ChimeraX commands (.cxc) that place a marker at each C-alpha (Angstrom):
marker #1 position 133.71,160.79,195.04 radius 0.5
marker #1 position 135.09,162.56,191.95 radius 0.5
marker #1 position 138.39,164.96,192.31 radius 0.5
marker #1 position 138.68,167.04,189.17 radius 0.5
marker #1 position 141.73,168.86,188.46 radius 0.5
marker #1 position 143.73,166.75,190.85 radius 0.5
marker #1 position 145.43,169.66,193.03 radius 0.5
marker #1 position 148.31,166.85,194.80 radius 0.5
marker #1 position 149.19,163.85,195.95 radius 0.5
marker #1 position 148.57,164.52,199.28 radius 0.5
marker #1 position 144.70,166.06,198.90 radius 0.5
marker #1 position 144.43,162.78,196.88 radius 0.5
marker #1 position 145.22,160.31,198.79 radius 0.5
marker #1 position 143.56,162.24,201.90 radius 0.5
marker #1 position 140.42,161.98,200.46 radius 0.5
marker #1 position 141.09,158.37,199.26 radius 0.5
marker #1 position 142.00,157.45,203.08 radius 0.5
marker #1 position 138.78,159.61,204.40 radius 0.5
marker #1 position 136.10,157.63,201.94 radius 0.5
marker #1 position 137.64,153.97,202.92 radius 0.5
marker #1 position 137.68,154.89,206.50 radius 0.5
marker #1 position 134.34,156.41,206.84 radius 0.5
marker #1 position 133.11,153.39,204.94 radius 0.5
marker #1 position 134.71,151.02,207.57 radius 0.5
marker #1 position 135.89,147.20,207.11 radius 0.5
marker #1 position 139.25,148.53,205.42 radius 0.5
marker #1 position 142.68,147.76,207.23 radius 0.5
marker #1 position 145.46,150.04,208.00 radius 0.5
marker #1 position 147.30,148.06,205.50 radius 0.5
marker #1 position 144.99,147.90,202.53 radius 0.5
marker #1 position 144.03,151.79,202.88 radius 0.5
marker #1 position 147.96,152.05,202.28 radius 0.5
marker #1 position 148.25,149.89,199.68 radius 0.5
marker #1 position 145.22,152.25,197.63 radius 0.5
marker #1 position 147.08,154.99,198.48 radius 0.5
marker #1 position 150.03,153.92,196.86 radius 0.5
marker #1 position 148.64,152.59,193.88 radius 0.5
marker #1 position 146.59,155.83,193.23 radius 0.5
marker #1 position 149.84,157.81,193.53 radius 0.5
marker #1 position 151.28,155.50,190.44 radius 0.5
marker #1 position 148.21,155.87,188.64 radius 0.5
marker #1 position 148.31,160.05,189.12 radius 0.5
marker #1 position 152.00,160.14,188.47 radius 0.5
marker #1 position 151.87,158.34,185.31 radius 0.5
marker #1 position 149.05,160.30,184.24 radius 0.5
marker #1 position 151.22,163.69,185.04 radius 0.5
marker #1 position 154.70,162.23,183.48 radius 0.5
marker #1 position 153.48,159.30,180.80 radius 0.5
marker #1 position 150.34,161.20,179.92 radius 0.5
marker #1 position 151.25,164.76,179.69 radius 0.5
marker #1 position 148.35,165.75,181.80 radius 0.5
marker #1 position 148.98,167.76,184.17 radius 0.5
marker #1 position 145.38,167.63,186.01 radius 0.5
marker #1 position 143.87,164.24,185.30 radius 0.5
marker #1 position 140.65,163.04,187.03 radius 0.5
marker #1 position 140.34,161.21,189.97 radius 0.5
marker #1 position 137.25,159.07,191.15 radius 0.5
marker #1 position 136.93,156.44,193.44 radius 0.5
marker #1 position 133.61,154.69,194.89 radius 0.5
marker #1 position 132.76,151.88,197.22 radius 0.5
marker #1 position 130.22,149.34,196.60 radius 0.5
marker #1 position 129.60,145.56,198.30 radius 0.5
marker #1 position 133.20,146.41,199.85 radius 0.5
marker #1 position 135.09,146.87,196.78 radius 0.5
marker #1 position 137.02,150.00,196.15 radius 0.5
marker #1 position 137.21,151.25,192.59 radius 0.5
marker #1 position 139.25,154.28,191.57 radius 0.5
marker #1 position 139.81,155.45,187.90 radius 0.5
marker #1 position 142.68,158.03,186.77 radius 0.5
marker #1 position 141.40,159.76,183.43 radius 0.5
marker #1 position 143.88,161.46,181.54 radius 0.5
marker #1 position 143.86,163.20,178.04 radius 0.5
marker #1 position 146.36,160.70,176.42 radius 0.5
marker #1 position 145.41,157.66,173.85 radius 0.5
marker #1 position 148.49,156.35,174.55 radius 0.5
marker #1 position 147.72,152.88,176.85 radius 0.5
marker #1 position 150.14,152.17,179.51 radius 0.5
marker #1 position 152.71,149.45,178.86 radius 0.5
marker #1 position 154.10,147.28,181.68 radius 0.5
marker #1 position 157.26,147.25,181.48 radius 0.5
marker #1 position 160.21,144.82,183.12 radius 0.5
marker #1 position 162.90,147.23,184.20 radius 0.5
marker #1 position 166.68,146.26,184.79 radius 0.5
marker #1 position 167.59,145.41,188.33 radius 0.5
marker #1 position 169.27,149.22,188.61 radius 0.5
marker #1 position 166.45,151.28,186.78 radius 0.5
marker #1 position 164.70,153.83,188.95 radius 0.5
marker #1 position 161.35,153.90,186.85 radius 0.5
marker #1 position 159.50,151.65,185.20 radius 0.5
marker #1 position 157.60,149.43,187.83 radius 0.5
marker #1 position 154.72,151.35,188.51 radius 0.5
marker #1 position 152.25,149.34,187.01 radius 0.5
marker #1 position 154.04,145.98,188.40 radius 0.5
marker #1 position 153.17,148.19,191.91 radius 0.5
marker #1 position 149.90,148.43,190.93 radius 0.5
marker #1 position 149.33,145.01,189.95 radius 0.5
marker #1 position 150.75,143.65,192.69 radius 0.5
marker #1 position 149.09,145.84,195.58 radius 0.5
marker #1 position 145.17,145.52,194.15 radius 0.5
marker #1 position 142.88,142.73,192.97 radius 0.5
marker #1 position 143.18,143.98,189.49 radius 0.5
marker #1 position 143.78,146.88,187.14 radius 0.5
marker #1 position 142.99,147.63,183.71 radius 0.5
marker #1 position 142.41,150.87,180.82 radius 0.5
marker #1 position 139.32,151.69,179.12 radius 0.5
marker #1 position 139.74,153.82,175.92 radius 0.5
marker #1 position 137.57,156.82,176.00 radius 0.5
marker #1 position 137.00,158.87,172.93 radius 0.5
marker #1 position 139.54,161.82,173.76 radius 0.5
marker #1 position 142.32,159.78,176.62 radius 0.5
marker #1 position 142.23,156.78,178.59 radius 0.5
marker #1 position 140.70,155.53,181.97 radius 0.5
marker #1 position 143.06,153.45,184.35 radius 0.5
marker #1 position 141.43,151.66,187.12 radius 0.5
marker #1 position 141.96,149.46,189.87 radius 0.5
marker #1 position 139.99,147.47,192.59 radius 0.5
marker #1 position 140.78,146.37,195.81 radius 0.5
marker #1 position 138.31,144.56,197.85 radius 0.5
marker #1 position 138.11,144.80,201.91 radius 0.5
marker #1 position 138.57,141.13,202.66 radius 0.5
marker #1 position 142.18,141.19,200.67 radius 0.5
marker link #1:1,2 radius 0.2
marker link #1:2,3 radius 0.2
marker link #1:3,4 radius 0.2
marker link #1:4,5 radius 0.2
marker link #1:5,6 radius 0.2
marker link #1:6,7 radius 0.2
marker link #1:7,8 radius 0.2
marker link #1:8,9 radius 0.2
marker link #1:9,10 radius 0.2
marker link #1:10,11 radius 0.2
marker link #1:11,12 radius 0.2
marker link #1:12,13 radius 0.2
marker link #1:13,14 radius 0.2
marker link #1:14,15 radius 0.2
marker link #1:15,16 radius 0.2
marker link #1:16,17 radius 0.2
marker link #1:17,18 radius 0.2
marker link #1:18,19 radius 0.2
marker link #1:19,20 radius 0.2
marker link #1:20,21 radius 0.2
marker link #1:21,22 radius 0.2
marker link #1:22,23 radius 0.2
marker link #1:23,24 radius 0.2
marker link #1:24,25 radius 0.2
marker link #1:25,26 radius 0.2
marker link #1:26,27 radius 0.2
marker link #1:27,28 radius 0.2
marker link #1:28,29 radius 0.2
marker link #1:29,30 radius 0.2
marker link #1:30,31 radius 0.2
marker link #1:31,32 radius 0.2
marker link #1:32,33 radius 0.2
marker link #1:33,34 radius 0.2
marker link #1:34,35 radius 0.2
marker link #1:35,36 radius 0.2
marker link #1:36,37 radius 0.2
marker link #1:37,38 radius 0.2
marker link #1:38,39 radius 0.2
marker link #1:39,40 radius 0.2
marker link #1:40,41 radius 0.2
marker link #1:41,42 radius 0.2
marker link #1:42,43 radius 0.2
marker link #1:43,44 radius 0.2
marker link #1:44,45 radius 0.2
marker link #1:45,46 radius 0.2
marker link #1:46,47 radius 0.2
marker link #1:47,48 radius 0.2
marker link #1:48,49 radius 0.2
marker link #1:49,50 radius 0.2
marker link #1:50,51 radius 0.2
marker link #1:51,52 radius 0.2
marker link #1:52,53 radius 0.2
marker link #1:53,54 radius 0.2
marker link #1:54,55 radius 0.2
marker link #1:55,56 radius 0.2
marker link #1:56,57 radius 0.2
marker link #1:57,58 radius 0.2
marker link #1:58,59 radius 0.2
marker link #1:59,60 radius 0.2
marker link #1:60,61 radius 0.2
marker link #1:61,62 radius 0.2
marker link #1:62,63 radius 0.2
marker link #1:63,64 radius 0.2
marker link #1:64,65 radius 0.2
marker link #1:65,66 radius 0.2
marker link #1:66,67 radius 0.2
marker link #1:67,68 radius 0.2
marker link #1:68,69 radius 0.2
marker link #1:69,70 radius 0.2
marker link #1:70,71 radius 0.2
marker link #1:71,72 radius 0.2
marker link #1:72,73 radius 0.2
marker link #1:73,74 radius 0.2
marker link #1:74,75 radius 0.2
marker link #1:75,76 radius 0.2
marker link #1:76,77 radius 0.2
marker link #1:77,78 radius 0.2
marker link #1:78,79 radius 0.2
marker link #1:79,80 radius 0.2
marker link #1:80,81 radius 0.2
marker link #1:81,82 radius 0.2
marker link #1:82,83 radius 0.2
marker link #1:83,84 radius 0.2
marker link #1:84,85 radius 0.2
marker link #1:85,86 radius 0.2
marker link #1:86,87 radius 0.2
marker link #1:87,88 radius 0.2
marker link #1:88,89 radius 0.2
marker link #1:89,90 radius 0.2
marker link #1:90,91 radius 0.2
marker link #1:91,92 radius 0.2
marker link #1:92,93 radius 0.2
marker link #1:93,94 radius 0.2
marker link #1:94,95 radius 0.2
marker link #1:95,96 radius 0.2
marker link #1:96,97 radius 0.2
marker link #1:97,98 radius 0.2
marker link #1:98,99 radius 0.2
marker link #1:99,100 radius 0.2
marker link #1:100,101 radius 0.2
marker link #1:101,102 radius 0.2
marker link #1:102,103 radius 0.2
marker link #1:103,104 radius 0.2
marker link #1:104,105 radius 0.2
marker link #1:105,106 radius 0.2
marker link #1:106,107 radius 0.2
marker link #1:107,108 radius 0.2
marker link #1:108,109 radius 0.2
marker link #1:109,110 radius 0.2
marker link #1:110,111 radius 0.2
marker link #1:111,112 radius 0.2
marker link #1:112,113 radius 0.2
marker link #1:113,114 radius 0.2
marker link #1:114,115 radius 0.2
marker link #1:115,116 radius 0.2
marker link #1:116,117 radius 0.2
marker link #1:117,118 radius 0.2
marker link #1:118,119 radius 0.2
marker link #1:119,120 radius 0.2
marker link #1:120,121 radius 0.2
view
């Protein structure tokens, strides 16, 4: 499923939740983790890549969820180690901790950041 011009976090989360629920085999915690990781990637596209309408795409194949968020910036995301009191800088650490893997694929224009989750995680 593809969501163009990401209308809102709530609608994107709902679409992801609906797809995972329809597919079956996903527990509540895994669906919640998938939603949190999705939010992080969309917010990164908005704030760090300056893309007001990133393209969100997700698929489920053989009980593996793959979520991608494409933006218009060529700058690759850089995981940070923020100080204990910092209010930002933990997003990619969160994505890494919630998923079975994530990465970035540079595109001709911009990039696609992705993560994967297995249903048995």
